[in-house]
C-alpha positions as CSV (number, residue, x, y, z in Angstrom):
1,M,0.0,0.0,0.0
2,K,1.3,3.5,-0.8
3,R,2.6,5.4,2.1
4,W,0.2,8.4,2.7
5,V,2.2,10.7,5.0
6,T,5.9,11.5,5.1
7,V,6.1,12.0,8.8
8,T,7.2,9.0,10.9
9,E,6.8,8.6,14.6
10,K,8.5,6.4,17.2
11,S,5.3,5.2,18.7
12,E,3.1,2.2,18.5
13,S,0.3,1.9,15.9
14,T,-3.1,3.1,17.0
15,L,-6.4,1.4,16.4
16,G,-7.0,3.8,13.6
17,D,-3.7,2.9,12.0
18,K,-4.5,-0.8,12.2
19,L,-7.9,-0.6,10.8
20,K,-6.7,1.6,7.9
21,V,-4.1,-0.9,7.0
22,K,-6.5,-3.7,7.3
23,L,-9.2,-1.9,5.1
24,A,-6.5,-1.0,2.6
25,S,-5.5,-4.6,2.2
26,I,-9.1,-5.7,1.7
27,L,-9.7,-2.9,-0.9
28,A,-6.5,-3.9,-2.8
29,K,-8.0,-7.5,-3.2
30,V,-11.4,-6.4,-4.1
31,F,-10.6,-3.7,-6.7
32,P,-8.3,-4.0,-9.7
33,P,-4.6,-2.9,-9.3
34,S,-5.1,0.1,-11.7
35,L,-7.1,1.9,-9.1
36,K,-5.1,3.6,-6.2
37,T,-5.8,2.1,-2.8
38,E,-5.9,5.5,-1.2
39,Q,-8.5,6.8,-3.8
40,I,-10.8,3.8,-3.0
41,F,-10.3,4.3,0.7
42,V,-11.4,8.0,0.5
43,I,-14.6,7.0,-1.5
44,V,-15.4,4.3,1.0
45,I,-15.0,6.6,3.9
46,A,-17.1,9.3,2.1
47,I,-19.9,6.7,1.7
48,F,-19.7,6.0,5.4
49,I,-19.6,9.7,6.3
50,G,-22.6,10.3,4.1
51,L,-24.6,7.6,5.8
52,I,-23.5,8.8,9.3
53,G,-24.2,12.4,8.3
54,G,-27.7,11.5,7.0
55,F,-28.5,9.6,10.2
56,G,-27.2,12.5,12.2
57,A,-29.4,15.0,10.4
58,V,-32.5,12.7,10.8
59,G,-31.6,12.2,14.5
60,F,-31.2,15.9,15.0
61,R,-34.7,16.7,13.6
62,Y,-36.2,14.1,15.9
63,L,-34.2,15.6,18.8
64,I,-35.8,18.9,18.1
65,Q,-39.2,17.3,17.9
66,I,-38.7,15.8,21.4
67,V,-37.7,19.2,22.8
68,Q,-40.8,20.7,21.2
69,R,-43.0,17.9,22.7
70,I,-41.5,18.6,26.2
71,S,-41.8,22.4,25.7
72,Y,-45.2,22.8,24.1
73,G,-46.9,19.6,24.8
74,D,-47.3,18.2,21.3
75,W,-45.2,16.3,18.8
76,T,-46.5,18.4,16.0
77,Y,-45.3,22.1,16.4
78,S,-47.5,24.7,14.5
79,L,-48.5,28.4,14.8
80,E,-51.9,27.3,15.8
81,L,-50.5,25.5,18.8
82,V,-48.3,28.4,19.9
83,R,-51.2,31.0,19.6
84,G,-53.3,28.7,21.9
85,I,-50.9,28.7,25.0
86,P,-51.0,31.6,27.6
87,W,-48.7,34.6,27.0
88,F,-46.5,33.9,30.1
89,I,-45.8,30.4,28.9
90,K,-44.6,31.9,25.6
91,V,-42.1,33.9,27.5
92,I,-40.9,31.2,30.0
93,I,-40.3,28.4,27.5
94,P,-37.6,30.4,25.3
95,A,-36.0,31.7,28.5
96,A,-35.6,28.2,30.0
97,G,-34.2,27.0,26.7
98,G,-31.7,29.8,26.7
99,L,-30.6,29.0,30.2
100,L,-29.9,25.3,29.2
101,V,-28.1,26.4,26.1
102,G,-25.9,28.8,27.9
103,L,-24.8,26.1,30.5
104,I,-24.0,23.6,27.6
105,V,-21.9,26.2,25.7
106,Y,-20.1,27.6,28.5
107,F,-19.2,24.4,30.4
108,I,-18.9,21.8,27.5
109,A,-17.9,23.4,24.2
110,R,-17.5,27.1,23.2
111,E,-17.7,26.1,19.6
112,A,-21.4,25.3,20.1
113,K,-22.3,29.0,20.4
114,G,-23.5,30.8,17.3
115,H,-24.3,29.5,13.8
116,G,-21.6,27.0,13.5
117,V,-20.5,27.3,9.9
118,P,-17.7,29.9,10.5
119,E,-16.1,27.6,13.1
120,V,-16.0,24.8,10.4
121,M,-14.5,27.2,7.9
122,E,-11.8,28.2,10.5
123,A,-11.1,24.6,11.2
124,V,-10.6,23.8,7.5
125,A,-8.4,26.9,6.9
126,L,-6.3,27.1,10.1
127,K,-6.7,23.9,11.9
128,A,-6.0,21.4,9.3
129,G,-9.6,20.3,9.4
130,K,-9.6,19.2,13.1
131,I,-12.7,19.6,15.1
132,R,-13.0,18.3,18.6
133,P,-15.4,15.3,18.7
134,R,-17.3,16.7,21.7
135,V,-18.7,19.4,19.4
136,V,-20.9,16.6,17.8
137,F,-22.9,16.2,21.0
138,A,-22.6,19.7,22.5
139,K,-23.8,21.3,19.2
140,A,-26.6,18.9,18.6
141,F,-28.1,19.2,22.1
142,A,-27.6,23.0,22.4
143,S,-29.1,23.8,19.0
144,A,-31.9,21.3,19.4
145,I,-32.8,22.9,22.8
146,C,-32.6,26.4,21.3
147,I,-34.8,25.6,18.3
148,G,-37.1,23.4,20.1
149,T,-37.9,25.9,22.8
150,G,-38.4,28.7,20.2
151,G,-35.0,30.3,19.6
152,S,-35.2,32.2,16.3
153,V,-32.6,30.3,14.4
154,G,-32.2,27.5,11.7
155,R,-31.3,23.8,11.9
156,E,-28.9,23.9,8.9
157,G,-26.0,25.5,10.5
158,P,-25.9,23.0,13.4
159,I,-26.3,20.1,11.0
160,V,-23.5,21.3,9.0
161,Q,-21.3,21.7,12.1
162,V,-22.3,18.3,13.5
163,G,-21.8,16.6,10.2
164,S,-18.4,18.3,9.7
165,A,-17.3,17.3,13.1
166,M,-18.3,13.7,12.3
167,G,-16.2,13.8,9.2
168,S,-13.3,15.3,11.1
169,T,-13.4,12.7,13.9
170,I,-13.4,9.9,11.4
171,G,-10.5,11.4,9.5
172,Q,-8.5,12.0,12.7
173,F,-9.3,8.4,13.8
174,F,-7.7,7.1,10.6
175,K,-4.9,9.7,10.7
176,V,-5.4,10.7,7.2
177,P,-3.4,13.6,5.5
178,T,-4.5,17.1,5.8
179,S,-6.0,17.4,2.5
180,T,-8.0,14.3,3.0
181,L,-9.2,15.4,6.4
182,K,-10.5,18.6,4.9
183,T,-12.3,16.7,2.2
184,F,-13.9,14.6,4.9
185,V,-15.0,17.7,6.8
186,G,-16.7,18.8,3.5
187,C,-18.3,15.5,3.1
188,G,-20.0,15.8,6.4
189,A,-21.2,19.5,5.7
190,A,-22.5,18.4,2.2
191,A,-24.4,15.4,3.9
192,G,-26.1,17.8,6.4
193,I,-27.4,20.3,3.9
194,A,-28.4,17.5,1.4
195,S,-30.4,15.6,4.0
196,T,-32.1,18.8,5.4
197,F,-33.4,20.1,2.1
198,N,-33.6,16.8,0.1
199,A,-31.1,18.5,-2.3
200,P,-28.0,16.4,-2.9
201,I,-26.5,18.8,-5.6
202,A,-27.0,21.8,-3.4
203,G,-25.3,20.0,-0.5
204,A,-22.2,19.2,-2.5
205,F,-21.9,22.9,-3.8
206,F,-22.5,24.3,-0.3
207,A,-19.4,22.2,1.0
208,L,-17.4,23.2,-2.1
209,E,-18.3,26.9,-2.4
210,I,-18.5,27.9,1.3
211,I,-16.7,25.3,3.5
212,L,-13.7,24.5,1.3
213,G,-13.8,27.2,-1.3
214,D,-12.3,24.8,-3.8
215,F,-14.0,23.0,-6.8
216,A,-11.1,20.8,-7.5
217,V,-11.9,17.2,-8.7
218,P,-10.2,15.3,-5.8
219,Q,-12.7,17.1,-3.3
220,F,-15.6,16.9,-5.8
221,A,-16.1,13.1,-6.1
222,P,-16.2,12.1,-2.5
223,I,-18.3,15.1,-1.4
224,V,-20.9,14.4,-4.1
225,I,-21.0,10.8,-2.9
226,S,-21.5,11.7,0.8
227,S,-24.2,14.1,-0.4
228,V,-26.1,11.5,-2.3
229,M,-25.7,8.9,0.5
230,A,-27.1,11.3,3.1
231,T,-30.1,12.1,0.7
232,V,-30.8,8.4,0.4
233,V,-30.9,8.0,4.3
234,S,-33.2,11.1,4.4
235,H,-35.6,9.7,1.8
236,Y,-35.9,6.5,3.7
237,F,-36.8,8.0,7.2
238,L,-38.5,11.3,6.1
239,G,-39.9,10.5,2.6
240,N,-39.0,11.9,-0.9
241,Y,-40.4,15.3,-0.2
242,P,-38.9,18.8,-0.7
243,A,-38.4,21.1,2.3
244,F,-41.1,23.4,1.0
245,I,-44.2,23.0,-1.2
246,V,-43.4,25.6,-3.8
247,P,-45.8,27.2,-6.3
248,Q,-46.0,26.5,-10.0
249,Y,-43.9,29.2,-11.7
250,Q,-44.4,30.8,-15.0
251,L,-42.6,33.7,-16.7
252,V,-45.6,35.8,-17.8
253,S,-43.5,38.4,-19.8
254,V,-39.9,39.1,-20.5
255,W,-40.5,42.6,-18.8
256,E,-41.0,40.6,-15.6
257,L,-37.3,40.2,-15.2
258,L,-37.0,43.9,-14.2
259,P,-38.8,43.5,-10.8
260,Y,-36.4,40.5,-10.1
261,V,-33.5,43.0,-10.5
262,V,-35.1,45.2,-8.0
263,L,-35.7,42.2,-5.7
264,G,-32.0,41.3,-6.0
265,V,-31.1,44.9,-4.8
266,L,-33.5,44.8,-1.9
267,A,-32.3,41.4,-0.8
268,A,-28.8,42.8,-0.7
269,L,-29.8,45.8,1.3
270,I,-31.7,43.6,3.9
271,G,-29.1,41.0,4.0
272,T,-26.5,43.6,4.7
273,L,-28.7,45.1,7.5
274,F,-29.1,41.5,8.8
275,I,-25.2,41.1,9.1
276,K,-24.8,44.5,10.8
277,S,-27.7,43.7,13.2
278,L,-26.5,40.3,14.1
279,Y,-23.0,41.3,15.1
280,G,-24.1,44.7,16.5
281,L,-26.4,42.8,19.0
282,E,-23.6,40.3,19.7
283,D,-21.2,43.3,20.6
284,L,-24.1,44.7,22.8
285,F,-24.4,41.4,24.7
286,D,-20.6,40.9,24.9
287,N,-20.3,44.4,26.7
288,F,-23.3,43.5,29.0
289,N,-21.7,42.9,32.4
290,F,-23.5,39.7,33.2
291,P,-22.5,36.1,33.5
292,E,-21.9,34.5,30.0
293,Y,-24.1,31.4,30.7
294,L,-27.0,33.5,31.8
295,K,-27.1,35.8,28.7
296,P,-29.0,33.3,26.4
297,L,-31.7,33.4,29.2
298,I,-32.1,37.1,28.7
299,G,-32.3,36.5,25.0
300,G,-35.0,33.9,25.4
301,L,-37.2,36.3,27.5
302,I,-37.0,38.9,24.8
303,I,-37.8,36.3,22.1
304,G,-40.7,35.2,24.2
305,A,-42.0,38.7,24.5
306,I,-41.9,39.3,20.7
307,S,-43.7,36.0,20.0
308,I,-46.7,37.1,22.0
309,I,-47.6,39.3,18.9
310,F,-45.5,37.6,16.3
311,P,-45.3,33.8,16.9
312,E,-44.0,33.4,13.4
313,I,-40.6,34.3,14.5
314,L,-40.1,31.2,16.8
315,G,-38.0,28.4,15.7
316,T,-37.0,27.8,12.2
317,G,-40.0,29.7,10.8
318,Y,-40.7,27.2,8.1
319,E,-44.5,27.3,8.5
320,A,-44.5,31.2,7.9
321,I,-42.3,30.6,4.8
322,A,-44.8,28.2,3.5
323,L,-47.5,30.6,4.1
324,A,-45.6,33.2,2.1
325,L,-45.0,30.9,-0.8
326,E,-48.7,30.0,-0.9
327,G,-49.7,33.7,-1.0
328,K,-51.6,33.6,2.3
329,L,-49.9,36.6,4.1
330,I,-50.9,40.3,3.5
331,W,-48.3,42.9,2.7
332,F,-48.3,44.5,6.2
333,V,-47.6,41.1,7.9
334,L,-44.8,40.5,5.4
335,L,-43.1,43.8,6.0
336,S,-43.5,43.4,9.8
337,L,-42.0,39.9,9.8
338,I,-39.0,41.0,7.9
339,F,-37.8,43.3,10.8
340,M,-39.2,41.2,13.6
341,K,-37.4,38.1,12.3
342,L,-34.2,40.1,11.8
343,V,-34.2,41.5,15.3
344,A,-35.3,38.1,16.8
345,V,-32.3,36.1,15.1
346,S,-29.9,38.8,16.1
347,I,-31.0,38.6,19.7
348,T,-31.0,34.7,19.8
349,L,-27.5,34.4,18.4
350,G,-26.1,37.7,19.9
351,S,-27.0,36.7,23.4
352,G,-25.2,33.3,23.0
353,G,-27.8,31.0,21.6
354,S,-27.0,28.1,19.2
355,G,-28.4,27.6,15.8
356,G,-28.1,28.4,12.1
357,I,-28.7,31.5,9.9
358,F,-29.6,29.6,6.7
359,A,-33.3,29.2,7.6
360,P,-33.5,32.9,8.8
361,S,-32.1,33.9,5.4
362,L,-34.8,31.9,3.6
363,F,-37.4,33.5,5.9
364,L,-36.2,37.0,5.3
365,G,-36.0,36.4,1.6
366,A,-39.5,34.8,1.4
367,M,-41.0,37.9,3.1
368,T,-39.0,40.3,1.1
369,G,-40.0,38.6,-2.2
370,G,-43.6,38.2,-1.1
371,A,-43.8,42.0,-0.5
372,V,-42.2,42.8,-3.7
373,G,-44.6,40.3,-5.4
374,I,-47.7,42.0,-4.0
375,F,-46.4,45.4,-5.1
376,V,-45.8,44.5,-8.7
377,N,-49.0,42.4,-8.9
378,T,-50.9,45.4,-7.9
379,L,-49.2,47.7,-10.5
380,F,-48.8,45.3,-13.4
381,P,-51.2,42.4,-12.9
382,T,-51.2,41.2,-16.5
383,I,-47.4,40.7,-16.9
384,T,-46.4,39.4,-13.4
385,A,-46.6,35.9,-11.8
386,S,-48.3,35.3,-8.4
387,Y,-46.4,36.8,-5.4
388,G,-45.5,33.3,-4.2
389,A,-43.1,33.0,-7.1
390,Y,-41.4,36.3,-6.0
391,A,-41.1,34.9,-2.4
392,L,-39.4,31.8,-3.8
393,V,-36.8,33.8,-5.8
394,G,-36.4,36.1,-2.8
395,M,-35.3,33.1,-0.7
396,G,-32.4,32.4,-3.1
397,A,-31.5,36.1,-3.4
398,M,-31.3,36.5,0.4
399,V,-29.2,33.5,0.8
400,A,-26.8,34.7,-1.8
401,A,-26.7,38.1,-0.2
402,T,-25.9,36.9,3.2
403,T,-23.4,34.0,2.3
404,H,-21.9,35.5,-0.8
405,A,-22.5,32.1,-2.4
406,P,-24.7,32.6,-5.4
407,I,-24.1,29.1,-6.9
408,T,-25.4,27.4,-3.8
409,A,-28.4,29.7,-3.6
410,I,-29.3,29.2,-7.2
411,I,-29.0,25.3,-7.0
412,I,-30.8,24.9,-3.7
413,I,-33.9,26.8,-4.9
414,F,-33.7,25.0,-8.3
415,E,-33.7,21.7,-6.6
416,L,-36.7,22.7,-4.4
417,T,-38.7,23.6,-7.5
418,N,-37.5,21.0,-10.0
419,D,-38.6,23.7,-12.6
420,Y,-36.3,25.0,-15.1
421,K,-38.6,28.1,-15.8
422,I,-37.5,29.5,-12.5
423,I,-33.9,29.5,-13.5
424,L,-33.7,32.9,-15.3
425,P,-35.2,35.2,-12.6
426,L,-33.4,33.1,-10.0
427,M,-30.0,33.6,-11.5
428,I,-30.6,37.3,-12.1
429,A,-31.8,38.0,-8.6
430,C,-29.0,36.0,-6.9
431,I,-26.1,37.4,-8.9
432,I,-27.5,41.0,-8.5
433,S,-27.9,40.5,-4.7
434,T,-24.5,39.0,-4.3
435,V,-22.6,41.7,-6.3
436,T,-24.7,44.5,-4.5
437,A,-24.0,43.0,-1.1
438,M,-20.3,42.6,-1.6
439,R,-20.1,46.3,-2.6
440,L,-22.0,47.1,0.5
441,K,-20.0,44.8,2.8
442,K,-17.0,42.9,1.8
443,E,-17.4,40.1,4.3
444,S,-20.2,37.6,4.2
445,I,-22.3,36.6,7.3
446,Y,-19.8,33.7,7.8
447,T,-16.5,35.4,7.2
448,M,-17.5,38.5,9.3
449,K,-17.4,36.4,12.4
450,L,-13.9,35.2,11.7
451,I,-12.7,38.7,10.8
452,R,-13.9,39.9,14.2
453,K,-11.8,37.3,15.8
454,K,-8.8,38.5,14.0
455,V,-8.9,35.4,11.8
456,N,-8.3,35.7,8.1
457,I,-9.0,32.3,6.4
458,F,-7.9,33.7,2.9
459,I,-4.3,34.4,4.0
460,G,-2.0,32.1,2.0
461,K,-4.9,30.8,-0.1
462,E,-4.2,32.9,-3.3
463,I,-5.4,31.1,-6.3
464,N,-2.1,32.0,-8.0
465,V,0.7,30.9,-5.5
466,L,3.1,33.4,-7.3
467,K,1.2,36.3,-5.9
468,S,2.3,35.5,-2.4
469,L,6.0,35.7,-3.5
470,H,8.0,38.7,-4.4
471,V,11.0,39.8,-6.4
472,K,13.1,40.7,-3.3
473,D,12.8,37.0,-2.1
474,I,14.7,35.6,-5.1
475,M,16.6,38.5,-6.8
476,T,20.4,38.3,-7.1
477,K,22.6,41.4,-6.7
478,D,25.2,39.9,-9.2
479,V,24.4,41.9,-12.4
480,E,26.4,42.8,-15.6
481,L,26.2,46.5,-16.5
482,I,27.3,48.2,-19.7
483,T,27.2,51.8,-20.9
484,E,25.3,53.0,-23.9
485,E,28.7,53.6,-25.8
486,T,30.0,50.1,-25.3
487,R,30.9,48.7,-28.9
488,L,29.3,45.6,-30.5
489,N,32.4,43.4,-30.3
490,Q,32.9,44.3,-26.7
491,L,29.4,43.3,-25.9
492,L,29.9,39.9,-27.4
493,E,33.1,39.5,-25.3
494,K,31.3,40.4,-22.1
495,L,28.4,37.9,-22.8
496,V,30.9,35.1,-23.5
497,E,33.0,35.8,-20.3
498,S,30.0,36.3,-18.0
499,N,28.0,33.3,-19.3
500,R,24.8,35.4,-18.9
501,S,21.9,35.6,-21.3
502,S,21.3,39.4,-20.9
503,L,23.2,42.5,-20.2
504,F,21.7,45.6,-18.7
505,M,22.5,49.0,-20.2
506,V,22.9,52.3,-18.1
507,N,23.1,55.9,-19.2
508,K,25.5,58.5,-18.0
509,Y,23.5,59.1,-14.9
510,N,23.8,55.4,-14.0
511,M,20.1,54.8,-14.7
512,F,18.7,51.8,-16.5
513,S,18.1,52.6,-20.2
514,G,17.9,49.2,-22.0
515,I,18.4,45.3,-22.3
516,I,20.8,43.4,-24.6
517,T,20.3,39.7,-25.1
518,M,22.3,37.1,-26.9
519,N,19.7,36.9,-29.7
520,D,19.8,40.7,-30.3
521,L,23.6,40.5,-30.7
522,R,23.4,37.5,-33.0
523,S,21.0,39.3,-35.2
524,A,23.1,42.5,-35.3
525,F,26.3,40.5,-36.2
526,L,24.5,38.7,-39.0
527,E,22.8,41.7,-40.5
528,T,25.6,44.4,-40.0
529,D,28.8,42.4,-40.3
530,A,30.6,45.4,-41.8
531,L,29.4,47.8,-39.0
532,Q,30.3,45.6,-36.0
533,H,33.1,47.9,-35.2
534,I,30.9,51.1,-35.4
535,L,27.7,50.1,-33.8
536,I,27.4,50.7,-30.1
537,A,25.1,49.2,-27.3
538,K,22.5,51.9,-27.6
539,D,22.0,50.9,-31.3
540,V,20.9,47.3,-30.6
541,A,19.4,47.4,-27.1
542,I,15.7,46.9,-26.3
543,S,14.7,50.3,-24.9
544,E,11.4,49.2,-23.5
545,D,11.1,49.8,-19.6
546,L,11.2,46.2,-18.7
547,T,12.1,46.9,-15.0
548,L,11.1,45.4,-11.8
549,T,11.1,46.6,-8.2
550,P,11.8,44.4,-5.1
551,E,8.1,44.6,-4.0
552,D,6.6,43.3,-7.2
553,N,5.1,39.9,-7.0
554,L,6.2,36.9,-9.1
555,D,2.9,36.6,-10.9
556,F,3.6,40.0,-12.4
557,V,7.1,38.9,-13.2
558,M,6.0,35.9,-15.1
559,K,3.6,37.9,-17.2
560,I,6.5,40.1,-18.3
561,F,8.6,37.1,-19.1
562,G,5.7,35.6,-21.0
563,Q,5.3,38.7,-23.1
564,T,9.1,38.7,-24.1
565,N,11.8,36.3,-25.1
566,I,14.0,37.7,-22.2
567,N,15.2,35.2,-19.6
568,E,16.6,37.8,-17.1
569,L,15.2,41.2,-16.1
570,P,16.7,44.0,-14.1
571,V,15.6,45.1,-10.6
572,I,15.7,48.8,-9.9
573,E,15.6,50.5,-6.6
574,N,12.5,52.6,-7.5
575,M,10.8,54.1,-10.6
576,H,12.3,57.5,-10.0
577,T,16.1,56.9,-9.8
578,K,16.0,53.6,-11.9
579,N,19.2,52.5,-10.3
580,I,19.9,48.8,-11.0
581,I,20.3,46.9,-7.7
582,G,20.0,43.4,-9.1
583,S,18.3,40.9,-11.5
584,I,15.8,38.1,-11.6
585,L,16.0,34.9,-13.7
586,K,13.0,33.2,-15.2
587,D,14.4,29.8,-14.0
588,K,14.6,31.1,-10.5
589,V,10.9,32.2,-10.6
590,I,9.9,28.6,-11.8
591,E,12.1,27.1,-9.0
592,A,10.5,29.4,-6.3
593,Y,7.1,28.4,-7.5
594,N,7.9,24.7,-7.2
595,Q,9.5,25.2,-3.8
596,E,6.3,27.1,-2.6
597,I,4.0,24.4,-3.7
598,L,6.1,21.8,-2.0
599,R,6.3,24.0,1.1
600,R,2.6,24.4,1.3
601,D,2.0,20.6,0.8
602,L,4.6,19.8,3.5
603,I,3.1,22.2,5.9
604,G,-0.3,20.8,5.3
605,E,1.0,17.2,6.1
606,L,3.0,18.5,9.1
607,S,0.2,20.5,10.6
608,N,-2.0,17.3,10.5
609,R,0.7,15.6,12.7
610,I,1.5,18.5,15.1
611,T,-0.2,16.8,17.9
612,A,2.5,14.1,17.8
613,I,4.9,16.6,19.3
614,E,2.8,16.8,22.5
615,K,3.4,13.0,22.9
616,S,7.1,13.0,21.9
617,P,9.6,15.9,22.2
618,M,11.0,15.2,18.8
619,V,9.3,13.8,15.6
620,E,11.4,12.4,12.9
621,L,10.9,13.4,9.3
622,L,12.4,12.0,6.1
623,G,15.8,13.1,5.0
624,G,17.3,13.1,8.4
625,Y,15.4,16.1,9.6
626,S,13.4,16.3,12.9
627,M,10.6,18.5,14.0
628,T,9.7,19.9,17.5
629,E,7.8,22.6,19.3
630,I,9.5,25.2,21.6
631,E,8.2,28.3,23.2
632,A,9.4,31.5,21.5
633,P,12.7,32.6,23.1
634,K,12.4,35.9,25.1
635,S,15.1,37.6,23.1
636,F,13.0,37.1,19.9
637,I,9.7,38.5,21.3
638,G,8.7,41.7,19.4
639,L,10.9,40.8,16.4
640,S,9.8,39.8,13.0
641,L,11.0,36.4,11.6
642,K,13.0,38.4,9.1
643,D,14.9,40.4,11.8
644,A,15.4,37.4,14.0
645,H,17.4,35.7,11.2
646,I,16.6,32.2,12.7
647,R,17.4,30.4,9.5
648,A,20.9,32.2,8.9
649,R,21.9,32.0,12.5
650,F,20.8,28.5,13.6
651,G,20.1,26.6,10.3
652,V,16.5,25.7,11.3
653,E,13.1,26.6,9.6
654,V,10.1,28.0,11.4
655,I,7.2,26.3,9.6
656,L,4.3,26.8,11.9
657,I,3.5,29.1,14.8
658,K,0.8,28.1,17.4
659,R,-0.6,31.2,19.0
660,A,-3.0,31.3,21.9
661,A,-6.4,32.7,21.0
662,A,-6.9,36.4,22.0
663,D,-9.9,35.6,24.2
664,K,-9.3,32.4,25.9
665,K,-12.5,32.7,28.0
666,K,-14.6,32.6,24.9
667,T,-12.6,30.1,22.8
668,G,-12.1,27.6,25.6
669,G,-8.2,27.9,25.4
670,E,-8.0,27.0,21.8
671,T,-4.9,27.9,19.7
672,I,-4.6,29.3,16.3
673,N,-2.2,27.6,13.8
674,I,-0.4,30.3,11.7
675,I,1.6,29.7,8.6
676,P,4.2,32.5,9.1
677,D,5.8,35.0,6.5
678,S,8.9,36.9,7.1
679,N,6.9,39.9,8.5
680,Y,5.3,37.9,11.3
681,I,6.0,39.5,14.7
682,I,6.9,36.9,17.4
683,Q,4.7,37.3,20.5
684,E,4.9,36.2,24.0
685,K,3.9,32.6,24.6
686,D,4.0,31.8,20.9
687,K,4.9,28.2,20.1
688,L,7.3,27.7,17.3
689,I,7.2,24.5,15.3
690,I,10.7,24.2,13.8
691,V,12.4,21.7,11.5
692,G,16.1,21.0,11.2
693,D,18.6,18.4,12.1
694,I,18.6,17.5,15.8
695,K,22.0,19.3,16.7
696,K,20.8,22.6,15.2
697,I,17.5,22.3,16.9
698,N,19.1,21.7,20.3
699,D,21.4,24.8,19.7
700,F,18.3,26.9,19.0
701,K,16.6,25.6,22.1
702,Y,19.2,27.3,24.4
703,V,18.8,30.7,22.9
704,G,18.1,33.2,25.7
């Protein structure tokens, strides 16, 4: 069987290792040799994650029903049921649920607080896909209690987090590589969405577009398989029914597309207001001097008070969405519910509740679309569809506006309708809402939570790796300069002696003025043989301003190389003086690209095995190298990695930094893994993961 990781540890094999080897040997016998064993292993585990995720989603829905039965006295929750109970009971039930949620979040798992998806995104981007197994149970019970007692949140976010945690736990059990572990997290997320909405394609695209941010084929296949398997489980237990009964759609007139453009803009405005309201109230509760575990109780009391007049805001709000799709709500109620739901969700999550924002986004979209539908129906009754169709498109537009994920939004609504006629207005509204929302607010409702925690999941994830590398990193100061008056035969001698492909020409002020290549000289000699003693450098040089500065990224450099036949370019101090300070070779750029790809792959594998250092002070790597973790020496605190000169002085490489989270009280003592660049400032209590030979590592350990 092919070895999957390059890290070796001097420790006994775990149960996961033994099972993986056993499973791999079975797969090798069952499948033909042409198929790689690790690929079959990933597919088999993806099937398993899909089944587990499907069962988890079904179980979570039943868990919510149990809580609703205990809270409201009936297995079938409905608006009719809520309207029939006394007002003080409506207030007490969400408050009691908030108290229980606060205790679970505070004392068991802080990750269970909030809407869940940002925590999964952070785990994928910064924690190598690792999610604590306890999150499965803490999130499931906290969210079920919150939703079942009337918390104004959705069940999709919790299901995604629970499914992702299951995928991560299984991957950690088998000690799979980082890239595979992240894929398993995506499999769990896809399974959750697919089983919730009976929408396997939407589940897959949700995982790829939002959780992983990567549509590469290696991730696509297992995620789709998990999504399909979860849907099969959902069909078996819950029936082959869509999440909503949607109206029949018909595009009455081509002019009807204009109101959908307006709907897209309105969805963006309300979606942006939703994001600001959510995090504004979260700040308000954070600054409220009150025990953390009691804040959800306060939020529950407020939600209960709102529900006395607007019971539609309780729980997921699916029944109210169905009423909007059926055209059974008047315009005043639709407009009122937009703002009541927005406030209710913000209070539930801001106070520390647990649940998702996907269903609330659908709710806000349905109410917004319904209101727009009534308005255009009144003005243009002959050329517009029923307002239920606008409510449906509004659902997709609002999801696109809040998540900045238009593909997922389009596909999920398309799968709900199974009607191709909805696709044109749906695409227009979703794209318009996404573009407008991104102009109004750069961050989505998911990434905003991470940015507020000083976590940027996009650092180091450039699509083009060369954009993260710069000229100053690989330039050489060894350059061959000539003056504009240098004669042709002297140029040839210089090129032969220096064994370079290019010479850089400077004027009398020592400023760059042109480039001469071997090809230019060859052409000059062939065409002007009689004039070779008369021609000077200025006559044959390329006078284009093909210069670079140290801060230019290598993506820009390769574009210039691609536009010319030159293999070496000059580096100037700045665009004003144009003094040549070095050069950069095309081969060096390609080499730097290959090294960076290798470095990122290596770090991905190493970060997946960082926990081994906690068991053993030194982990051996291939090639005679070792890896260890040490606390940042006091003499380096406050210095950047560039100024510390760790590689030059000690011959070791800092490949990862484990930094304590800014607010340990809120994060439960979690650490953040950082892939450092040269400008990273070493902080007190940073843990440096270093690689080198054992002697040099030991020398570095004794630095004061």
